[in-house]
PDB file as gemmi writes it, atoms N, CA and C in Angstrom:
CRYST1    1.000    1.000    1.000  90.00  90.00  90.00 P 1                      
ATOM      1  N   PHE A   1     181.823 166.783 148.291  1.00  0.00           N  
ATOM      2  CA  PHE A   1     182.428 167.271 149.512  1.00  0.00           C  
ATOM      3  C   PHE A   1     183.929 167.326 149.324  1.00  0.00           C  
ATOM      4  N   HIS A   2     184.493 168.463 149.654  1.00  0.00           N  
ATOM      5  CA  HIS A   2     185.941 168.649 149.547  1.00  0.00           C  
ATOM      6  C   HIS A   2     186.511 168.980 150.915  1.00  0.00           C  
ATOM      7  N   ARG A   3     187.648 168.419 151.194  1.00  0.00           N  
ATOM      8  CA  ARG A   3     188.362 168.766 152.418  1.00  0.00           C  
ATOM      9  C   ARG A   3     189.562 169.609 151.998  1.00  0.00           C  
ATOM     10  N   ALA A   4     189.632 170.819 152.487  1.00  0.00           N  
ATOM     11  CA  ALA A   4     190.716 171.705 152.091  1.00  0.00           C  
ATOM     12  C   ALA A   4     191.112 172.572 153.272  1.00  0.00           C  
ATOM     13  N   THR A   5     192.311 173.065 153.213  1.00  0.00           N  
ATOM     14  CA  THR A   5     192.813 173.981 154.219  1.00  0.00           C  
ATOM     15  C   THR A   5     192.749 175.387 153.648  1.00  0.00           C  
ATOM     16  N   ILE A   6     192.232 176.290 154.441  1.00  0.00           N  
ATOM     17  CA  ILE A   6     192.155 177.666 153.974  1.00  0.00           C  
ATOM     18  C   ILE A   6     193.566 178.244 153.895  1.00  0.00           C  
ATOM     19  N   ASN A   7     193.835 179.001 152.845  1.00  0.00           N  
ATOM     20  CA  ASN A   7     195.175 179.551 152.655  1.00  0.00           C  
ATOM     21  C   ASN A   7     195.098 181.057 152.407  1.00  0.00           C  
ATOM     22  N   ALA A   8     196.237 181.661 152.154  1.00  0.00           N  
ATOM     23  CA  ALA A   8     196.316 183.119 151.994  1.00  0.00           C  
ATOM     24  C   ALA A   8     195.492 183.614 150.808  1.00  0.00           C  
ATOM     25  N   GLU A   9     195.437 182.839 149.739  1.00  0.00           N  
ATOM     26  CA  GLU A   9     194.647 183.244 148.561  1.00  0.00           C  
ATOM     27  C   GLU A   9     193.161 183.276 148.886  1.00  0.00           C  
ATOM     28  N   HIS A  10     192.700 182.297 149.657  1.00  0.00           N  
ATOM     29  CA  HIS A  10     191.292 182.265 150.074  1.00  0.00           C  
ATOM     30  C   HIS A  10     190.965 183.469 150.950  1.00  0.00           C  
ATOM     31  N   ILE A  11     191.856 183.761 151.895  1.00  0.00           N  
ATOM     32  CA  ILE A  11     191.642 184.892 152.797  1.00  0.00           C  
ATOM     33  C   ILE A  11     191.649 186.211 152.027  1.00  0.00           C  
ATOM     34  N   ALA A  12     192.574 186.348 151.086  1.00  0.00           N  
ATOM     35  CA  ALA A  12     192.639 187.576 150.288  1.00  0.00           C  
ATOM     36  C   ALA A  12     191.344 187.787 149.516  1.00  0.00           C  
ATOM     37  N   LYS A  13     190.804 186.721 148.925  1.00  0.00           N  
ATOM     38  CA  LYS A  13     189.544 186.829 148.187  1.00  0.00           C  
ATOM     39  C   LYS A  13     188.403 187.157 149.148  1.00  0.00           C  
ATOM     40  N   GLY A  14     188.388 186.518 150.321  1.00  0.00           N  
ATOM     41  CA  GLY A  14     187.360 186.805 151.318  1.00  0.00           C  
ATOM     42  C   GLY A  14     187.397 188.252 151.782  1.00  0.00           C  
ATOM     43  N   LEU A  15     188.594 188.794 151.987  1.00  0.00           N  
ATOM     44  CA  LEU A  15     188.713 190.197 152.388  1.00  0.00           C  
ATOM     45  C   LEU A  15     188.269 191.135 151.278  1.00  0.00           C  
ATOM     46  N   GLU A  16     188.545 190.755 150.043  1.00  0.00           N  
ATOM     47  CA  GLU A  16     188.073 191.544 148.896  1.00  0.00           C  
ATOM     48  C   GLU A  16     186.543 191.581 148.879  1.00  0.00           C  
ATOM     49  N   ILE A  17     185.923 190.443 149.127  1.00  0.00           N  
ATOM     50  CA  ILE A  17     184.458 190.362 149.170  1.00  0.00           C  
ATOM     51  C   ILE A  17     183.919 191.215 150.320  1.00  0.00           C  
ATOM     52  N   GLN A  18     184.556 191.116 151.487  1.00  0.00           N  
ATOM     53  CA  GLN A  18     184.091 191.905 152.621  1.00  0.00           C  
ATOM     54  C   GLN A  18     184.217 193.400 152.346  1.00  0.00           C  
ATOM     55  N   TYR A  19     185.334 193.814 151.784  1.00  0.00           N  
ATOM     56  CA  TYR A  19     185.537 195.220 151.463  1.00  0.00           C  
ATOM     57  C   TYR A  19     184.470 195.720 150.489  1.00  0.00           C  
ATOM     58  N   GLN A  20     184.134 194.866 149.519  1.00  0.00           N  
ATOM     59  CA  GLN A  20     183.184 195.273 148.484  1.00  0.00           C  
ATOM     60  C   GLN A  20     181.732 195.262 148.967  1.00  0.00           C  
ATOM     61  N   TYR A  21     181.359 194.330 149.846  1.00  0.00           N  
ATOM     62  CA  TYR A  21     179.939 194.132 150.167  1.00  0.00           C  
ATOM     63  C   TYR A  21     179.538 194.345 151.621  1.00  0.00           C  
ATOM     64  N   PHE A  22     180.474 194.638 152.515  1.00  0.00           N  
ATOM     65  CA  PHE A  22     180.086 194.763 153.919  1.00  0.00           C  
ATOM     66  C   PHE A  22     179.112 195.908 154.153  1.00  0.00           C  
ATOM     67  N   LEU A  23     179.422 197.075 153.648  1.00  0.00           N  
ATOM     68  CA  LEU A  23     178.547 198.228 153.914  1.00  0.00           C  
ATOM     69  C   LEU A  23     177.186 198.089 153.246  1.00  0.00           C  
ATOM     70  N   SER A  24     177.153 197.551 152.045  1.00  0.00           N  
ATOM     71  CA  SER A  24     175.878 197.458 151.318  1.00  0.00           C  
ATOM     72  C   SER A  24     175.030 196.262 151.731  1.00  0.00           C  
ATOM     73  N   HIS A  25     175.668 195.158 152.165  1.00  0.00           N  
ATOM     74  CA  HIS A  25     174.918 193.934 152.457  1.00  0.00           C  
ATOM     75  C   HIS A  25     175.156 193.372 153.854  1.00  0.00           C  
ATOM     76  N   GLY A  26     176.134 193.912 154.583  1.00  0.00           N  
ATOM     77  CA  GLY A  26     176.399 193.452 155.946  1.00  0.00           C  
ATOM     78  C   GLY A  26     176.949 192.041 156.029  1.00  0.00           C  
ATOM     79  N   ILE A  27     177.649 191.588 155.000  1.00  0.00           N  
ATOM     80  CA  ILE A  27     178.164 190.223 154.993  1.00  0.00           C  
ATOM     81  C   ILE A  27     179.207 190.044 156.093  1.00  0.00           C  
ATOM     82  N   GLY A  28     179.133 188.905 156.796  1.00  0.00           N  
ATOM     83  CA  GLY A  28     180.050 188.603 157.884  1.00  0.00           C  
ATOM     84  C   GLY A  28     181.366 188.028 157.381  1.00  0.00           C  
ATOM     85  N   ILE A  29     182.377 188.093 158.227  1.00  0.00           N  
ATOM     86  CA  ILE A  29     183.710 187.655 157.843  1.00  0.00           C  
ATOM     87  C   ILE A  29     183.756 186.155 157.544  1.00  0.00           C  
ATOM     88  N   LEU A  30     183.014 185.334 158.271  1.00  0.00           N  
ATOM     89  CA  LEU A  30     183.026 183.893 157.992  1.00  0.00           C  
ATOM     90  C   LEU A  30     182.349 183.583 156.659  1.00  0.00           C  
ATOM     91  N   ASP A  31     181.271 184.292 156.358  1.00  0.00           N  
ATOM     92  CA  ASP A  31     180.634 184.127 155.051  1.00  0.00           C  
ATOM     93  C   ASP A  31     181.581 184.550 153.937  1.00  0.00           C  
ATOM     94  N   CYS A  32     182.342 185.606 154.177  1.00  0.00           N  
ATOM     95  CA  CYS A  32     183.330 186.065 153.189  1.00  0.00           C  
ATOM     96  C   CYS A  32     184.408 185.015 152.975  1.00  0.00           C  
ATOM     97  N   ALA A  33     184.875 184.413 154.060  1.00  0.00           N  
ATOM     98  CA  ALA A  33     185.917 183.393 153.959  1.00  0.00           C  
ATOM     99  C   ALA A  33     185.413 182.174 153.179  1.00  0.00           C  
ATOM    100  N   LEU A  34     184.195 181.745 153.459  1.00  0.00           N  
ATOM    101  CA  LEU A  34     183.623 180.600 152.722  1.00  0.00           C  
ATOM    102  C   LEU A  34     183.440 180.931 151.249  1.00  0.00           C  
ATOM    103  N   ALA A  35     182.928 182.106 150.970  1.00  0.00           N  
ATOM    104  CA  ALA A  35     182.739 182.514 149.575  1.00  0.00           C  
ATOM    105  C   ALA A  35     184.079 182.637 148.861  1.00  0.00           C  
ATOM    106  N   GLY A  36     185.074 183.202 149.536  1.00  0.00           N  
ATOM    107  CA  GLY A  36     186.402 183.333 148.942  1.00  0.00           C  
ATOM    108  C   GLY A  36     187.009 181.985 148.614  1.00  0.00           C  
ATOM    109  N   MET A  37     186.868 181.043 149.517  1.00  0.00           N  
ATOM    110  CA  MET A  37     187.396 179.694 149.298  1.00  0.00           C  
ATOM    111  C   MET A  37     186.696 179.016 148.123  1.00  0.00           C  
ATOM    112  N   ALA A  38     185.380 179.161 148.053  1.00  0.00           N  
ATOM    113  CA  ALA A  38     184.618 178.556 146.956  1.00  0.00           C  
ATOM    114  C   ALA A  38     184.994 179.175 145.610  1.00  0.00           C  
ATOM    115  N   ILE A  39     185.147 180.478 145.568  1.00  0.00           N  
ATOM    116  CA  ILE A  39     185.480 181.160 144.311  1.00  0.00           C  
ATOM    117  C   ILE A  39     186.875 180.762 143.832  1.00  0.00           C  
ATOM    118  N   VAL A  40     187.853 180.815 144.733  1.00  0.00           N  
ATOM    119  CA  VAL A  40     189.233 180.492 144.357  1.00  0.00           C  
ATOM    120  C   VAL A  40     189.348 179.058 143.846  1.00  0.00           C  
ATOM    121  N   ASN A  41     188.642 178.133 144.505  1.00  0.00           N  
ATOM    122  CA  ASN A  41     188.723 176.716 144.118  1.00  0.00           C  
ATOM    123  C   ASN A  41     187.721 176.319 143.035  1.00  0.00           C  
ATOM    124  N   ARG A  42     186.915 177.294 142.588  1.00  0.00           N  
ATOM    125  CA  ARG A  42     185.874 177.050 141.584  1.00  0.00           C  
ATOM    126  C   ARG A  42     184.898 175.957 142.034  1.00  0.00           C  
ATOM    127  N   TRP A  43     184.511 176.050 143.310  1.00  0.00           N  
ATOM    128  CA  TRP A  43     183.534 175.134 143.882  1.00  0.00           C  
ATOM    129  C   TRP A  43     182.168 175.796 143.898  1.00  0.00           C  
ATOM    130  N   LYS A  44     181.137 174.981 143.952  1.00  0.00           N  
ATOM    131  CA  LYS A  44     179.783 175.474 144.212  1.00  0.00           C  
ATOM    132  C   LYS A  44     179.637 175.582 145.729  1.00  0.00           C  
ATOM    133  N   LEU A  45     179.009 176.650 146.174  1.00  0.00           N  
ATOM    134  CA  LEU A  45     178.747 176.822 147.596  1.00  0.00           C  
ATOM    135  C   LEU A  45     177.291 176.452 147.849  1.00  0.00           C  
ATOM    136  N   VAL A  46     177.063 175.488 148.718  1.00  0.00           N  
ATOM    137  CA  VAL A  46     175.714 175.044 149.046  1.00  0.00           C  
ATOM    138  C   VAL A  46     175.314 175.676 150.374  1.00  0.00           C  
ATOM    139  N   SER A  47     174.226 176.440 150.341  1.00  0.00           N  
ATOM    140  CA  SER A  47     173.751 177.114 151.549  1.00  0.00           C  
ATOM    141  C   SER A  47     172.253 177.373 151.439  1.00  0.00           C  
ATOM    142  N   ARG A  48     171.573 177.249 152.559  1.00  0.00           N  
ATOM    143  CA  ARG A  48     170.154 177.605 152.582  1.00  0.00           C  
ATOM    144  C   ARG A  48     169.965 179.106 152.770  1.00  0.00           C  
ATOM    145  N   ASN A  49     171.025 179.801 153.116  1.00  0.00           N  
ATOM    146  CA  ASN A  49     170.958 181.247 153.338  1.00  0.00           C  
ATOM    147  C   ASN A  49     171.385 182.003 152.088  1.00  0.00           C  
ATOM    148  N   ALA A  50     170.562 181.952 151.075  1.00  0.00           N  
ATOM    149  CA  ALA A  50     170.886 182.608 149.807  1.00  0.00           C  
ATOM    150  C   ALA A  50     171.096 184.102 149.998  1.00  0.00           C  
ATOM    151  N   LYS A  51     170.390 184.714 150.945  1.00  0.00           N  
ATOM    152  CA  LYS A  51     170.522 186.161 151.150  1.00  0.00           C  
ATOM    153  C   LYS A  51     171.928 186.548 151.597  1.00  0.00           C  
ATOM    154  N   HIS A  52     172.680 185.588 152.136  1.00  0.00           N  
ATOM    155  CA  HIS A  52     174.051 185.870 152.548  1.00  0.00           C  
ATOM    156  C   HIS A  52     175.009 185.942 151.371  1.00  0.00           C  
ATOM    157  N   TYR A  53     174.634 185.323 150.239  1.00  0.00           N  
ATOM    158  CA  TYR A  53     175.578 185.157 149.146  1.00  0.00           C  
ATOM    159  C   TYR A  53     175.074 185.567 147.761  1.00  0.00           C  
ATOM    160  N   ASN A  54     173.787 185.720 147.560  1.00  0.00           N  
ATOM    161  CA  ASN A  54     173.250 185.866 146.198  1.00  0.00           C  
ATOM    162  C   ASN A  54     173.682 187.142 145.477  1.00  0.00           C  
ATOM    163  N   PHE A  55     174.297 188.069 146.152  1.00  0.00           N  
ATOM    164  CA  PHE A  55     174.750 189.320 145.534  1.00  0.00           C  
ATOM    165  C   PHE A  55     176.195 189.249 145.040  1.00  0.00           C  
ATOM    166  N   ILE A  56     176.850 188.105 145.215  1.00  0.00           N  
ATOM    167  CA  ILE A  56     178.241 187.938 144.776  1.00  0.00           C  
ATOM    168  C   ILE A  56     178.218 187.289 143.393  1.00  0.00           C  
ATOM    169  N   PRO A  57     178.454 188.053 142.341  1.00  0.00           N  
ATOM    170  CA  PRO A  57     178.248 187.535 140.981  1.00  0.00           C  
ATOM    171  C   PRO A  57     179.167 186.393 140.579  1.00  0.00           C  
ATOM    172  N   GLU A  58     180.384 186.353 141.089  1.00  0.00           N  
ATOM    173  CA  GLU A  58     181.319 185.301 140.661  1.00  0.00           C  
ATOM    174  C   GLU A  58     181.161 184.007 141.466  1.00  0.00           C  
ATOM    175  N   LEU A  59     180.291 183.992 142.441  1.00  0.00           N  
ATOM    176  CA  LEU A  59     180.063 182.804 143.271  1.00  0.00           C  
ATOM    177  C   LEU A  59     178.938 181.968 142.698  1.00  0.00           C  
ATOM    178  N   GLU A  60     179.190 180.676 142.551  1.00  0.00           N  
ATOM    179  CA  GLU A  60     178.133 179.765 142.107  1.00  0.00           C  
ATOM    180  C   GLU A  60     177.464 179.198 143.355  1.00  0.00           C  
ATOM    181  N   LEU A  61     176.254 179.658 143.592  1.00  0.00           N  
ATOM    182  CA  LEU A  61     175.507 179.304 144.800  1.00  0.00           C  
ATOM    183  C   LEU A  61     174.443 178.266 144.468  1.00  0.00           C  
ATOM    184  N   VAL A  62     174.347 177.254 145.330  1.00  0.00           N  
ATOM    185  CA  VAL A  62     173.315 176.222 145.194  1.00  0.00           C  
ATOM    186  C   VAL A  62     172.478 176.260 146.473  1.00  0.00           C  
ATOM    187  N   VAL A  63     171.181 176.482 146.307  1.00  0.00           N  
ATOM    188  CA  VAL A  63     170.257 176.455 147.441  1.00  0.00           C  
ATOM    189  C   VAL A  63     169.574 175.086 147.392  1.00  0.00           C  
ATOM    190  N   PRO A  64     169.728 174.262 148.451  1.00  0.00           N  
ATOM    191  CA  PRO A  64     169.285 172.870 148.377  1.00  0.00           C  
ATOM    192  C   PRO A  64     167.791 172.627 148.422  1.00  0.00           C  
ATOM    193  N   TYR A  65     166.976 173.647 148.458  1.00  0.00           N  
ATOM    194  CA  TYR A  65     165.533 173.425 148.419  1.00  0.00           C  
ATOM    195  C   TYR A  65     164.864 174.475 147.592  1.00  0.00           C  
TER     196      TYR A  65                                                      
END                                                                             
């Protein structure tokens, strides 16, 4: 578990993800922000909603079940 403050780099990455995948996958802005933060910090993102993230190749996704 990491405690971090979202910053401009995280937002920029999240907007890049939204621009790239919104039309094809309908990804929401909050999912983009979380994915952007995880990618920039080289964290694993743990989520049960793999369909929200599994199309982002640079994101390391962990599904807990």
